[in-house]
C-alpha positions in Angstrom: -9.0 29.9 -9.6 -5.8 30.9 -7.7 -7.9 32.0 -4.7 -8.8 28.3 -4.1 -5.1 27.5 -3.7 -4.3 30.5 -1.6 -7.2 30.0 0.9 -6.6 28.7 4.5 -8.3 25.3 5.0 -9.3 23.4 8.1 -8.1 20.1 6.7 -6.5 18.5 3.7 -9.8 16.9 2.7 -11.5 20.3 2.8 -8.8 21.8 0.6 -8.9 18.9 -1.9 -12.8 19.1 -2.1 -12.9 22.9 -2.6 -10.1 22.9 -5.2 -11.8 20.1 -7.1 -15.2 21.9 -6.9 -13.5 25.1 -8.1 -11.8 23.2 -11.0 -15.2 21.7 -12.0 -16.8 25.1 -11.9 -14.0 26.7 -13.9 -13.9 24.0 -16.5 -17.7 24.1 -17.1 -18.1 27.9 -17.2 -14.6 28.9 -18.5 -13.7 26.3 -21.1 -10.7 28.3 -22.4 -7.3 28.5 -20.7 -7.1 32.3 -20.3 -7.8 34.7 -17.5 -11.3 36.1 -17.8 -11.9 39.8 -17.6 -14.0 41.1 -14.7 -17.2 41.5 -16.8 -16.9 38.0 -18.2 -16.4 36.6 -14.7 -19.5 38.5 -13.4 -21.6 37.3 -16.4 -20.4 33.8 -15.9 -21.2 33.8 -12.2 -24.7 35.1 -13.0 -25.2 32.3 -15.6 -23.9 29.8 -13.0 -26.4 31.1 -10.4 -29.3 31.0 -12.9 -28.4 27.5 -13.9 -28.2 26.4 -10.3 -31.6 27.9 -9.5 -33.1 26.3 -12.6 -31.7 22.9 -11.7 -32.9 23.3 -8.1 -36.4 24.1 -9.1 -36.5 21.2 -11.6 -35.5 18.8 -8.8 -38.1 20.3 -6.4 -40.8 20.0 -9.1 -39.9 16.3 -9.5 -40.4 15.5 -5.8 -43.4 13.2 -5.4 -46.3 14.8 -3.4 -45.7 12.3 -0.5 -44.7 14.8 2.1 -48.1 15.7 3.3 -48.1 12.5 5.4 -47.2 12.8 9.0 -44.0 11.1 10.0 -44.4 9.0 13.1 -41.4 7.3 14.5 -42.0 3.6 14.9 -39.1 2.7 17.3 -36.3 4.3 19.3 -33.5 2.4 17.4 -31.0 2.4 20.3 -28.3 0.5 18.2 -28.6 3.0 15.3 -28.4 5.9 17.8 -25.3 4.4 19.3 -23.7 4.2 15.8 -24.4 7.9 15.3 -22.1 8.9 18.1 -18.9 8.2 16.0 -20.1 10.8 13.4 -20.6 13.5 16.0 -24.1 14.2 14.8 -26.2 16.7 16.6 -29.3 15.6 18.5 -31.6 17.2 16.0 -29.8 15.5 13.1 -30.2 12.1 14.7 -34.0 12.7 15.0 -34.3 13.9 11.4 -32.4 10.8 10.1 -34.5 8.4 12.1 -37.8 10.1 11.2 -36.7 10.1 7.5 -35.8 6.4 7.9 -39.2 5.6 9.2 -40.8 7.6 6.4 -38.5 5.7 3.9 -39.8 2.3 5.0 -43.1 3.0 3.2 -42.0 5.6 0.6 -38.7 5.2 -1.3 -36.6 8.3 -0.7 -33.1 9.7 -0.9 -31.7 11.4 2.1 -30.0 14.7 1.2 -27.8 16.8 3.5 -24.9 19.2 3.2 -23.7 18.3 6.7 -20.9 15.7 6.3 -21.4 14.2 9.8 -25.1 13.8 9.1 -24.5 12.4 5.7 -22.1 9.8 7.1 -24.5 8.9 9.8 -27.4 8.5 7.4 -25.2 6.2 5.3 -24.9 3.5 7.9 -26.4 0.1 7.2 -29.9 -0.6 8.3 -31.5 2.7 7.2 -34.1 2.7 4.5 -32.8 5.3 2.1 -32.3 4.7 -1.6 -29.3 7.0 -1.6 -27.6 9.3 0.8 -26.4 12.5 -1.0 -24.3 15.4 0.0 -23.2 18.7 -1.3 -20.7 17.3 -3.8 -23.3 15.0 -5.4 -25.0 18.0 -7.2 
């Protein structure tokens, strides 16, 4: 756990997020207040990765079989594209969000990304997502 405090961070928010994620991990997989031995740590990391893989596959298997439909953009959405600028989204991210928005008009979906700028951009009003989720939502 100490490595999370000793690491160099790009921002206070990044430091806070990583330390909180590390605490969550530590509390779930090391419920006792003692330093684990190396083998225990390796075993626990393996258990964590197996659990993560299992949860990921469960989520994938629950996705409705809607994605065989071709996504066709209905509009250019100039006002929404203008709002994206403040989130410093890449050109590709903007197109993905808009295409997902158009798909979401007819099929209720959540938008999931681990890119914070893309998550913030997809969260603006006027888009058709049920939820916009990021890496800390899992």
